[in-house]
VEXZAMI-738049 format. One record per residue: x, y, z of N, C-alpha, C in turn. Coordinates in pm, whole numbers, plus 50000, padded with zeros to 5 digits. Layout:
XYZXYZXYZ
...
% end
This chain:
961200933045772960380938445780959070934045696
958140936645796956760926945682955840936945763
955410942445600954380955545595953450952245530
951920952245555950740951745557949770961345482
949520963145352948700974545340947220966745334
946130974445430944880971945393944170973445225
943500967645254942240972345088942010987445159
941530990545272941151005745283941851009645411
941941018345445942691024745522943721025545516
944741030445663945521035245612946711021945595
948111020445557949001009245593949471004645739
949580993645784950170994245885951400989645888
952850985345985953550982545947954290968546120
954050960746049954790950746169955980950046165
957040946146278958160945046274958440931846270
959360928946181960250916246164960350910446272
960630896846301960980890346409962290890446434
963020893446281964500890846282964940900346267
966750905746316966970917046352966980932346261
966440943446277965930951346186967120959246181
968350957046251969570965646212970260958746064
969620948146032970240939245929970000941445840
970890942745677970930951245567970040938745489
969330942645350969090929745275970130924545225
971190929145182972360918245140972560910445255
971800910645404972480901945476971250890145505
970740894145447969120889145480969010872345424
968910862745412968480855245369967310844045364
966600838945234965710830145280965010827845412
966370820845500965760815145612965180822545714
965350839745688965130847845774963950850045734
963250843545671961380851945607960580837145679
960210837545803960050826245860958460826945820
957590814045867956330813445882955490829145952
956110833746083956180842246191956070850946109
956660853746005957750868445991956580871845852
955780860145793955030865545693953740862645742
953140879845718951540880645787950230873245748
949540866745847948390859745886947550861545703
948050870545645947210874145540948170870345413
949000866445446950220862945308949380843845272
948830843845210948490827445210949090822845127
949080810745130950530803645021949690797544905
950530790744816949570780244673948820773944740
948580767144866948080759944909946660761444930
946510774144957944960781744956944550782244791
944950781244706944570791044563944830782344441
945670768344455946160765644333944840757144287
943750748044351942810743944320942160750544255
941900766044225940960773744172941090774844063
939760770943936940000770843792939840781443768
940800789743677941160800343623940540800643478
938890807543455938050807743374938120821143331
937300821943194937300839343153935890840543247
934960835543284933730836843327934770841943478
935020835043580936290840443729936700851443662
937330853543608938660865243605937970869443463
937510883343460937290891143312938430901443356
938420908043219939430914943193938890928343259
937240931843320936840943843355937040938843515
937490931743555937480924443693938260942143781
937720953143818938670963243874939190961343985
938620950544082939920950044155941340935244140
941270936444050942110922043996942810936843919
942120946943793942670957943732944200965443835
943820967043986943930973844094945100969744122
944970955444157946220945944168947620947444062
946790944943907947670944143794948290957943833
948080969743812948210984843851949560982543946
949050978944061949950982044202951080972144201
951050960744101952660953044108953640951344029
952710964843894953320969043760954200983443824
953300991643927954320999443943955460995844041
955080985944147956570981844204957230974344131
957350971344031958290965443929958940976243869
958670988143847958780998143804960271005343875
960181000644022960861005944145962320997244111
961960985244123962940977444106964530983644025
965510984344095966480989443966967100980543881
967430984743746967660984243641968650969843662
969550970843756970940957843788969930943343877
968890948143912968220937244009967270925743907
967210916043935965920905043841965290908943901
963480907743855962290907543881961150898943886
960180889243895959320881443844957770889343924
956520890343784955650897343887954990881843791
953920876643856952740864543872952060865543933
951160867343812949340864943876948860849343834
948700845843970947670835543985946550835644067
945170832044000944090840644045943900848544107
943500848444215943400861544254943980868344323
945870864444296947280869744387947730872444216
948520884544270949540886644220951180886544308
951850883544283953290884744327953910893344242
954650900144287956110908044245957760899844353
958210897944295959550889944380960570894244283
961610901844382962700908044334963610913544470
965110915344371966510911944420966590895744464
967940890244469968240880844490968760878444667
968610869044708968770862144828969880853644782
969100837244688969100827544630968750826044493
969650819444384969620814744245969720797844263
969290797044150969110785944132968950785043973
970380778643919970180780443754970520762043681
969350755443625970050744343557970410744843398
971050738943372971470739943234972160729843183
972120726343029972620713842990973830706843034
974590713743105975960707943162975700710043355
974980713443406975010709343521974110720043606
974060719843721973030728443812974030737443879
973850751443883974650759543979973510764744075
974700762544183973410769644286974470783244362
973680795844403974050805844426973780811444586
973780811244656973860814044796974720824344862
974490835144952975010837945071976830831345073
976290817845093977840810445142978740808745038
978020813444922978940813644780978390806944690
978600796944590978190796544447978870783144411
978170770444436978950758744355977820757144282
978550744244196978450734944064978210720744086
977150716944002977050701044037976280698743897
977500687843815977110679343746975300671443774
974550671343666973540664043676973370651543674
972490648043747972790631943787970830623743659
970580613543717969480608143619968020619143684
967490627143755966720629043797966790648943790
966990655343744967560665743720966310679843833
965680675143806964590683143889964370679344054
964640668444030964950663444233966240669344275
967290674944181968540681144205967620694344241
966940700744136966410715944176965810714344336
964630707344354964160701244484965200707644582
966010692544577966940695844673967960707544705
968550717244602968900724044624967880738044714
967090737244687965680750644692965370744144832
965760729744868965320727045047966880731245119
968060730245044969190735345117969390747245083
968660756745021968970770445045967650780045089
966590770745085965730783145080965230783845196
965780781945331965130780645470963670781345495
962960784645609961300786045637960860790345539
960080785845531958870790745466959080800145304
960250795045218960490799245107959420799644987
959590806844930958710807644766960020811244674
959450808044601960520813144444959580812944317
960470819844226959740824044154960660822144029
960520814943875961390819143795960920812543641
961510805643537961190803743419962070787843384
961790782343319961650771443244961680774443128
962910770643005963080770642849962700759842820
961920762142662961150746542615962070737542562
964020739342593964270732042562964600723242691
964040724342798963990717942903964030706842859
962930703942818962470690542774963170679442713
964130684242659964820678642553965630671842719
965860676442787966830671842895966080661942985
964930662243031964240654943076963830643342996
963830640842876962980632742787963770627142717
965660629942742965930624842673966870629842499
966090637942432965860642942319967340651742328
967680650342214969250652842172968370672842140
969610679542271969050699642224969890700942060
968780711842038968740719641948970760721141945
970580727141809972420728741783972200745241794
971870751541840971450763941846971250770242013
971390754142097970860758942221971680766642337
973290768642233974360772242286974020790842286
973300795042249972280810342250971690806642359
970950798042397970200802542534971010805742731
970310811242770971360815542883971280808842945
969530799142972969740785243132968620776943038
968540768443104967020756943108966310760943166
966660761843273965300765943407966740774143543
965410788943572966490796643628965120802543775
965610794243881965050804743972965270813444095
964600819944113964890834444209964590828344358
965350828844460964840831444584965070842044618
964030854544582963870870244644964480873244782
964660885844793965200897244881964280898344944
963090908044843962160915744852960820908344792
959440905044875958510900444805957110911944828
955990912644735954970917044747953400907844707
952890906244781951590895944737950410905744781
950250908044657948710919044636947600902644642
946860904544673945230898744687944300905644728
943220901844726941600907644773941330914744937
942660908545012942210917245169942950922845143
944180929945093945250939845121946480940245022
947650941845103949060937144992950380936045118
950960925445110951770918445226952920926645116
953930934145225955070934145146956340931445243
956760918345226958120911545325959270911345253
959850922445353961080926645317962300929445434
963130930745474964000935345571964930950245530
964850953945404964870968245391963920980945395
963650987345512963040996745510962581004545395
963851010245366963771016145244962601013445121
963180999445066962160989544984960620990745011
960490985945161959130988145197958230996545181
958861008145241958761025645211958181025245016
959071024744940958981025044807957871013944767
957861006244778956780997944713955780997644780
955331004644905954021010045012953661019544870
954471029744874954061044244815953541038544656
954701030044599953991025244416952641018744448
952511013144515951351006744535949761018144538
950481021944645949171031544721948891040244570
949811047444493950001056244431949421051844269
949471039244287949381033544184947281035044132
947291035444202945681037344208945151047744115
946331060144161945531072244130946341077844009
946561067843960947631070943823947011064843682
947311072743576946281065443467947781056143403
947451049343360948501039543285948991045443216
950541040843167951161052043085950831051142937
951121058442865950671058042700952021060842640
952381058342486953301056842420953441057442279
954101058142251954351058242078953441046942048
952911039641930952471032741862953511022841877
953441010741851954131000641740953640990041669
954420994241585953520980441491954820973441469
954090961741411954550944741369953950944941222
955110936441183954300928341054954220910441081
952570911641117952280894741154952360889841059
952740892040911952830888840849954370883040810
955590883140905957130882840901957270865640877
957650864440790958350851640794957090837140753
955890843640669955410839340620955750825540539
956090827540413956440817440341957420804440380
958070812640483958750802040519958420794240630
957130799440676956320791340802955100782640711
954590786740625953680774040530954690762140460
955760765440435956650755540432957390745040497
956790752940666957530742240738956260735640769
954930741340788953900734340778953590723640656
953810727840562953550716040444954350703140456
955350706640530956590692340509956400688740649
955920691240765955480684740844953780681440840
952640680540796951700677040725951960663240608
953690661840582953730652840458954580639240583
955260646240690955830638540819954820628540911
953420637340905952830630640979952210619840879
951780618540718951730613340626952660598040643
953430602340680954500591940696954760589940879
953630585640896953500581641046954900584041128
955170600141137956620602441229955880610441339
955220611341319954420615641441953180618741415
951760623241459950450624141449949990644141495
950970648341584950740655641573951770670441615
952230680841561952960694541596952780703841637
953550713241701952920730841700954100732841688
954010738141566955650747441490954880761041510
955880771941497955690783141510956900790941446
956540807141456957140815341343957370825741484
958230835641423958710847541539958690861041472
958360869441507957780883741446958890893541532
959620897241438960780907841572959480918841554
960250926841664959620941741691960730957741715
960900958741604961890966141569961990980041620
961330980041723960790999541770960690999241898
961301002942028961651004642182960601004742232
960330992142341958700986642380958690991342532
957880997642618957530997442729957070985142776
957500975042846957080961842891956260966043006
956460968843058955390974443218954250977843172
954380991143079953490998443039952440986442912
953500976542829952180968142753951790961342826
952930957342939951660943543040950570945243068
950990956443109949390965443179948520966843099
948780973943012947900977842886947160963442819
947620953442789947270940742775946790932142838
946870932542934946290923543070945250926143069
944660943243042943320950043065942390938342945
943450937442831942390938342740942470919842684
943330910242766943040898142796942300889342881
942000877142915941830868543008942370855943041
943320858843077944400847043071943770838743180
944620822643236944720818243317945790822443424
947300828343381947940837043437948920848243381
949040855943441949760860443349951540866643458
952090876343349954090874543395954450889443341
954920891143422955870905943356956980895543443
958390903543407959990895043426961450897543353
961850899443438963770904443373964400899243501
964970882543415965200873443519966470866443417
967470864843446968760855543358969060861043235
968920873243168969580880243129968200881543005
966910876143052965660878542969964620887643012
964020891942946962520902142994961430894642903
960420891942962959400889642888957830895342997
956870897642892955800901142959954430894342892
953960886942956952790880042840951760871542931
950580869042838949240866842935948930850642913
949260840642968949320822542976947870824542939
947500815142874946310807742764945480801242898
946710792042959946770777142975947960773743133
947560763943172948570765843288949060747043208
950760749043250951660729343227950640724343332
951090730843474950560722443584950070729943682
949160725043777948830731743915948690725144003
949720722944133949890714844193949710720244367
948570714444374948080717644574948870713444670
949260721844767950350716144880949680699944950
948340698444920947770684844963947990674444873
948660670544738948970666144647947960666344557
946580675244508945920669944427946300686544307
946200678744222946690685544053945880684543919
946380697943852945640694143732946690701443670
945840698343491946140707443388945530714343306
945490719643208944260729243138944870729243011
944510712142886945080716542784943570725242725
944260731742613943610738742484944150735542382
943730733242278943750730842164942220734242068
942500735741946941300740541855941060757341878
941200762841799941050775641799940450781541651
939470795041712938870804641645939170817041675
938990827541597939390842241626938240846541679
938440860241790937250863141839937240878841786
936430883541752936060896241648935410906441703
935190903341875934900915041934933280912941926
932380910741796930990910541786930210901541860
929420901141983928960890842013928150873741883
927490883341815927360873941750927880863441611
928990871441576929850868441531930850859541588
931330859141742931880852741779931280839341851
929700839141849928800823441839929300818341754
928970822741637928890819941524930360813141540
931420813841530932870808741547932900797641635
932010800841792932200790841833931850776841827
930700780341791930120767841759930200762341603
931100766041534931790763141399932980758941502
933420761141575934670753241649934600744141691
933270740841774932860723641824932250716241761
932270719541560931640714341448933270708641413
934400716341395935330711241321935690696541338
935510691841263936500678141302937850677941269
938970686041258939970687141211940480694041370
939430705441475940130709741573939290697741683
938550692741696937870684441781939120670041783
939480665341674940650657941697941530661741741
942250670841710943750681141767943320680441928
941870683141933942080687942105941830671242190
940790664242103941030653142157942230637542220
943390645042135944330634342118945400642542225
945150659342243945580661742344945410661842482
944240663142474943510653942605943980640842659
944210631642554944260618542578945320619342627
946910625442572947780620042627947960637842763
947530640042755947510645642923947230639642994
945740633242982945120622943103946430610543104
947100606542971947760595843031948970601043088
949760611743111951040617543193950540619543331
949020629243342948860623843501948900611143545
947880603243472947870586343551949450581043566
950260588743499951710585643521952440589843703
951730600643791952130602243864951030605443974
950010598943932948550599444006948240586444065
947570588844165946980578344209945670578544077
945670561744007944750563543941943210564843941
942910561344054941620565844114940750577544097
942100588344091941950601744129941690609644011
942290599643908942250608343751940670613743713
940560623343645938920628143598939640638443493
938940637143376938520648243312937360653143348
937650669443324936170678243370936600686543214
934380692543194934660702943142934960702942998
935380686942938935690682542835934830693342712
936110698942625935900707042535935150720842529
935380721242637934320743142685934750746842614
934610755642533934650770342510935440780342570
936940785242561936990795642653937910809542551
937340818042605938330831642576939280832342633
940530837842540941800843342561941790849942456
941680863942520942050877942435941670871942300
942200877742179942290879142031941250862841982
941330853842057941220839541986940180834342110
939800824142085939040810942155939160798742119
939120791142268940080780842225939160763742263
938990755842212938260747942329939800740742412
938410733242518940000733742634939320727742751
940210714442826939570707842922940530706643038
939870701043117940630698443250940910685243306
942060683343314942300664543367943100669943531
942870664043606942490662443707943200645643805
943810649343937944400644044007945370637344099
945310632444149946060634344351947720625244352
948800628644325950040629344339949920616544457
950890601144348950700591144448951940591244518
951420579844599952630581744725954020585844712
954700592344737956260592244669956450600644583
955590610244540955460620444386955470632844466
956100637344401956020654244437955770659044288
955790676044312955300685744244956000683444172
957440683744130958610682844076958400671043984
957880661543974956990651143916956770651043868
955230660443881954030660843810954580669043704
955340682643740956180690243651956690680943498
957860672243572958530666243496957590659143406
956830651943426955890644443320954900653643237
954390668943269953520674043167954190682243099
955670682543118956850694743040956540685442943
957350695142846956510705942766955050700642776
953970713542767952400707642786952270704042624
951900697242627951250692642505950640698542370
949770707142457949330713542359950860727242286
951760723842309953040731942273953660728142206
953300716542249955030700342135954390694042070
953400685242070952690677141988953000668542052
952760653041966952440638242012952470633741881
953420617941948953930618242092955350626342072
955310632942207956410640442242957530643042201
958600632142194959870629142153959600633541983
959330625141893959230628441792958630640141722
958070644441820957200658341795958280670541836
959140670141941959680678641959961010682041885
961280668641837962590667941772962590670841644
961120673741581960270678341467960910695241492
960370702741592960080712741627961540721241624
962650708641680963740715641683964690718541496
964180707341458964540705541292963890717541219
962620720641252961970735941129962190746241252
962710747641361962930762441429964010761341467
964450753441570965820758441648965230756341773
966800764441878965710766441970965030775242024
963790765642066962950781842107962790790442253
963540788042310963780796642483962670789442532
962100807242628961100805942658959770807642595
959770805042487958300805142438958010791842450
956860788542485955970770342498956980766342600
957930776942726958320769642816957060774442918
957520776543033956720780143185957390790343256
956350800743316956940804943406956300803543536
956800800143657956630793943763956860799743916
956080796644006956610796944133956330784744222
956610781844265957170767444374957130772244551
957010763044616957060772344782957400757344876
957180763444959957800752645126956620744545114
955500744445092954600733445096954580723145021
955200725244860955150710244792954810722244664
953730734544685952740735244589953460740244439
953070737044356953860742644210953020749444129
953180760244092951980766043962953110773643871
952260762443702953360766843630952510772043523
952560783443457951920784443394952860785343213
951760784143117952630784642988952900790642928
953860797442886954290809642831954170804742629
952700816242625952700817442540952200826942526
951440836842373951150850742389951970861242456
952780862042417953800870942528954720878742406
955790886342526956500897442443958220892442410
959270890042414960470890142481961510897942419
962390898242561963150911042481964490904542518
966130901342464966820897742509967970895242370
969500901242458970140901342356970420912842274
969570920842324969350934342195968160925742077
967240918142129966600920342014965050921142082
964160921842021962510922742076961930913942002
961260904742035959660892241903959130893342004
958160891241898956860880941968956850866841830
956280859141933956210844541857954390836341888
954770830041795953200819741781953150808641691
952490802241732952220788441661950970783441649
951000772441579949850764741557949270750141536
949060739741607948570728641587948590720841478
949820710841430949650709741312949460693041315
948170687541227947500676341238947640671441053
947180658641036947220657040906946510665440803
945280670940844944300672340784944720692540819
945730695940889945680712940815946320712640709
945760729240658946790740440556947440750040568
948650746640518949710758240565948960776940552
948000776040470947090791540460946850790140585
945690783140634944960785440760946090780940915
946430774440910947420775041017948440786441036
948770793340926949580807940902948880820940972
947200816440916946260828140975945970825341090
946210812541194945540811241295946860819841432
948210817041342949210824941403949190839941392
947960843141337947900855741333947330863041461
946220852741453945130856541521945240851541665
946830847841714947320845141804948130853741891
948500864141742949990872641784949100884141778
947810882441759946890898741830946260896241960
946530891942056946140891642179947870901042236
948890902242143949830910342239950020922342141
950080918941999950580928841901949770943941905
947870942141956947600952341922947650965242075
948420957342154948580965542287950070966242352
951140965542269952370971242243952230990942247
953390993542430953491002742393954581008942382
954731018842327956491020742252957041026642402
957951028542414958971035042450958741053642491
958271056042552958661077142540960151078042502
960251089942441961821097442387961881110842439
962741112142477963121126042515963791137742441
% end
């Protein structure tokens, strides 16, 4: 069943071309054909070229706020035993839930679970190519998958040694082909499901969200200086390693525990209203829950092969006072350390784009433009290209992952340094992504987020370390970034 809820007027229901008596459990991704999806269900092809800036999509965009509220309300209806991924991209918000099929990439191989059963295959020379082939095999016509990639996928892709505590991670890449999908966009809402009860529940949740105030709960406090001394020590050690020419830049991060219970959907909605991200997400998948406001994308690939990445490097705080923020912006543009950090990141991003692009199509745009991202402002540039013949979106992701702005350069020794100083990161500085049958792929860099897994809840933030870095300034930068999330935590209501 496909249900379309228009922006105005009563919802209308369109019969699906599949057998209406089939249950959601019987339905595979192949049943969701291009006809089954309504004409207003626009794929990634239509939108990935759109640049996502603070000017394009402000936190006061009422329509965007309504879409976030509706998708968050739908997420609350998903049974606790089912996975879901909410993904905001441009003017589109998706909520995917239930499992039609799953693809999980781990250090020891690829596992594919579909209605026909589960199979495991060893890793070959091209792990992401194996993922692409598996999606084509089990996805059927018109599929769209959602999921996440951990930072440690970088070691698998580029030949580095996995951290000793990688065994504590559940997966390196986890993709969901959903049973049910809601697509909220400026023209209305499309719900794609074979389950009439789910269609009604999601429709009611979306319609009701516009009239319901955001949930509130007890205040949640965190110690933004947790593990500060250890972080200062890691920064000093990294600066020394840079002085020994072991690498030129490395991003080092620290975790901050959250000891009080947090309402993740309420936190996501509250935080999104006060952030201006390149994309955002709320998910429960593969034993992990997370909500975040991505400051940049790892890569955006359109179905026509055009693609881009948006490195952000160089940071100053935002005070909320226009005159002071303008002063900080000017200071950021003049700071030699921040300019160097940004310029070398753009250089690496351009080199990586060139590896999978037609060389004549590579261009750097909007060099060192200042963009606002929640509690901070960054220097930003965009590097564009067009996939060379034979290259795919997975090739682009494989070259650009992990983002240079969340790892360092050269990437291999920087990732090794991260392993030494931090151990396994998990989802932090990895990606939340969507990919579809057209060949389009959109991967948001996972920063400015809250994480929950295995009985723990935590925040994490990092800073780019170069030869001119000082431990105290980099520590303060992590505090500034943490405030994009820590100020908006909503506690769970207690009875």
